[in-house]
N, C-alpha and C positions, 0 to 999 in steps of 0.2 A: 504493500500500500504506500502511496506517495505521502510523505509527511509534510509536504510544502503546499502552500496555497497561493493563488493569484490575487484574490481580494476577499472581501467579506469580513473586514476587521471592525471591531467595535468603534462606533462613532466615525467611521470613514465617510468621506464625501466623494462622489464620483458622478460625472456627467459624460456620456458618450453621445456626441451629436450624430443623429441618424445618417447613414451613408447616402440616403436619398437627398438629404439636405446638403451635405458636403459635395456631392457630385454636381449639384447645381452651381457651385461656386466657379466652376471652370468657364462659365459663360458670363461671369460678372467681372467687369474690369477692376473693381475695387477689392472685392472679396477674394479673388483668386490669387492676389499677390502674397498674402500671408494669412493663414487661418488655423484655428485650433480644431482638432478632431475629437480629442478626449482631454479631460482635466480631472484631477483628483487629489485627495489628501488621505494618506494612510497613517493614522497615529499608532505608535507602538506595534508595528506590523510584524509580530512574531511569526516565524516560519514563512515569511513572504519569499517567494522565488518565482522568477520568470525565465524561460529558456526559449530563445528563438533562433533556430538553426540558420535560417535565411535572413535574419534581421527583420525589421519592421519596414513597411512601405513609407512610413512617416518618420520624422525626427522626434527624438524623445529628450526632454530636459527634466532633470531631477534635482530637487533642492532638499537636502537633509537638514532637519532642524534639531534632531536629537538622536542619540544612539549611533549605530554604525552599520554600514552595509558594504557590499562589494559588487564590482562589475567585471566580468570577464569578456574579452573580445580576442580576435586573432592577434591584436597588438600586445596583449598581456592582461595583468590583473591590476585593478585600481580599487582602493578603498575609498569610501565616502563617509565622512563623519559630520558632526554638528557644524552647521553654517557653511557647508561645502556644496558646490553646484557643479553639474556637468551636463553635457549634451552628448547623446549617442546618435550619430548620423544615420539617416535612413539606409536600409540595405546592408547594415553592418551586423554580421552574426554576433549574437551576444547572449549572455546570461547575467542576471543580477538578482540580488536578494539581501535579506537582512541577516546579520549575525545572530547566533542563537542566544548568546549571553547578554548582548546589549542591542535588542532589535531597534531598527531605525524608525523614525517618523519622517515621512517625506511628502513634499508637495511635488506634483509632476504635471507636465503638459505633453501631449502628442500634437505635433504641428506639421504643416506642409504649406505649399503655395509656390508660385513662380519665383518669389524672392527668397524662399527659405534656404535654398542651397548656398546662395551667396552669404547669407547670415551665418550659416554653419561654417563656411570657409573662413570667415572672420574669427571664428573660435578655434581655428586650426585644423578643422575637418578630421579630427581624431579624438580619442577619448582622453581628455584632460580635465582637470578640475580647478576651481578657483574658490578661495575662501572669502566670504562676505563678512564685514564687521557687523556689530550690533545694529547700527543705524541702517545699513544696507539690507540686512535680514528683515528688519521691520518693514522697510519699503517693499520688499518682495512679497511678504505675507499679506500686507494691506492691499496690494494690487491684485494678488491672487484672489483674496476674498471679494474684492469689488467685481472682478471678472466673473467669478463663480455666481455671485448674486444676480448679476445681469443676465447670465446664461439661463438661470432658473426662470427668468421672465419670458423666455421663448426665443424663437429664431427668426423674428421679423428682421428684414434687411437693415433698417436703420439701427436697430439694437446691435446687430452683428458687426456693422461697420465700426461703431464705437468700441466694441469689445476687442476686435482684432487690431485696431490702432493702439489701444492701451496695451495689449499683449506685445505688439511690436516694440513699443517704448520700453516695456519691462525687460524684454529680451535684449534689446540693444544696450540698455544701461548695464545689464549684467555682463555682457560681453566686453564693454569698455572697462569695467572693473577687472575682468580677467586680463585684458591687454595691458593695463596699468601695472597689475601685480607681476605679470611676466616681465615687463620692462625693468621693474625694480630688482628682480632676481638677477638680471643681467647675464653676462657671459658664463658665470659659474653654473647657473641653472642649465644653460644650453649644454655645457660640457657634461653635466651629470646625465642629462637626457640622452646625449650621445653614448654615454657608457651603458645606459639601459638598452639602447639598440645593440650595442656590442654584446651584452649578455644574451639577448634574444638570438643572436646569430652564432653564439658559441656555447650552446647548451650542453654540448658533449665535453666541454673542457672544465678544468678546475681553476678558478681565477681567485687570486687572493685580494683581500681588501686593500692592501698596500698598493698592488698593481693598478686597481681601479682608480684609487685616489690619485696616484701618480699620473695616469693617463688623462685625468680630468684637470690636472695642474692645480690640485688642491691638497691641503693636509688631510690626513685621515679623519680628523675631527670635523673639519669644514665639510668634507665630502659626505660624511655620515649624516650630519645635521641637515644639509640641503636635500640629500637623498630621502631621508625620512619625511621631510616636509612635502616632497613631491608625491611620494608613494604611500606613506604611512608605515613603512617597514624599514628595517635595517637593510643595507646592501646585500649582505650574505643571505639573510632570510628571504629577501625578494628573489634572489637568484635561485634559491631552492624552490620557491613557489613556481617560477617559470619552468624549471626542470620537471617538477611534478605535473604541471599543467600539460607539458608536452608528452609526458609519460601517459597521462590519462587519455590524450588524443590517440596515441599509438595502441593503447589497450582497447580503445573503443573501435578502432578502424583497421587494425592489422591482426595477423595471427602470430606475431612474434611472441616468443615465450618471455617470461618475466626477466630472466637473466639478460636476454638480448635487449629488451627495453631499457634495463638498468644501464647497460654499457653505452647505449645511444644517448643517454642524458648524463653521462659522465660519472657513473657509479660502477666501479669495478667489482665491488662486493654486493651481490644481490640481496644479502640479508640486511646489510646497512641501508640499502635502497628501500627495502620493504619497511624498515623501521621509520625512515623519514616519510615515506608515502603514507603510512598509517597515522603518523603524528599529525600530518597536514590534513588528510582526507577523512580520518576517523575509521577507515577501513583498509585492510591489506590490499595489495594489487589484485590478488586472486579474488577476494570478496568484491572489490570494485568492478571487476570484469563481469561478474554475474548479474550486476544490477541492470535492469532494463532502462534505456535512456530515451529521452524524447517524449 
């Protein structure tokens, strides 16, 4: 039995605009530029989990106001905690969900439109996050509430024009915050992000923390602090997560035995690999392989 749920949380709020309504936007010069398809708030969303092998047809933005969750894409693993915001671009295969010990509370939008791809490109067109301060968080929540209350009144065109313009302003302001934060991090952040790409391309290797810091032209302490700020994890633990993520993919999609999978992600000792795998996934590789996916 699947222990995870998509929605149905106590005190949740959710509106899904009917497809017959959103389909009509394509012939409307104003509405087709940027529009919401779904909007929701999931408080204390214990056991929340979504898995989309092909991604979604629309873009997804998530703002966490409490607790912690995670997002997995082909690019890797991202944690999302209090006051952090992210966008998942359309057609990006992904899974996301709440942590079990500290379930997240999230505001979220699904959105599309002729201008939506350009807006997402401004956010980097990949899964990254930005932190909002207290004032910015209040601004986001107040505008979410305003948009939600207006949508409850119905889908007449005049109402929708105002709603979607307000949403566009909210989205644009949040992306400006992201761009400003990114600029402040400067070259050091870029170097750390390059080292994350290096990790992804060398999952079969054993890389030391000192080597990673040296390549990023930072001290070990500076590198570790910036790395944790970006990912939520220490560099070595994040590298382990990437390795185990790749191992999960191979266990799901190939007939390689566990020892072969272990070697391909840089573990010569299959028993040590199994211990790390179980520590991260809660199940041994053999147990994981038996689970039905999708």
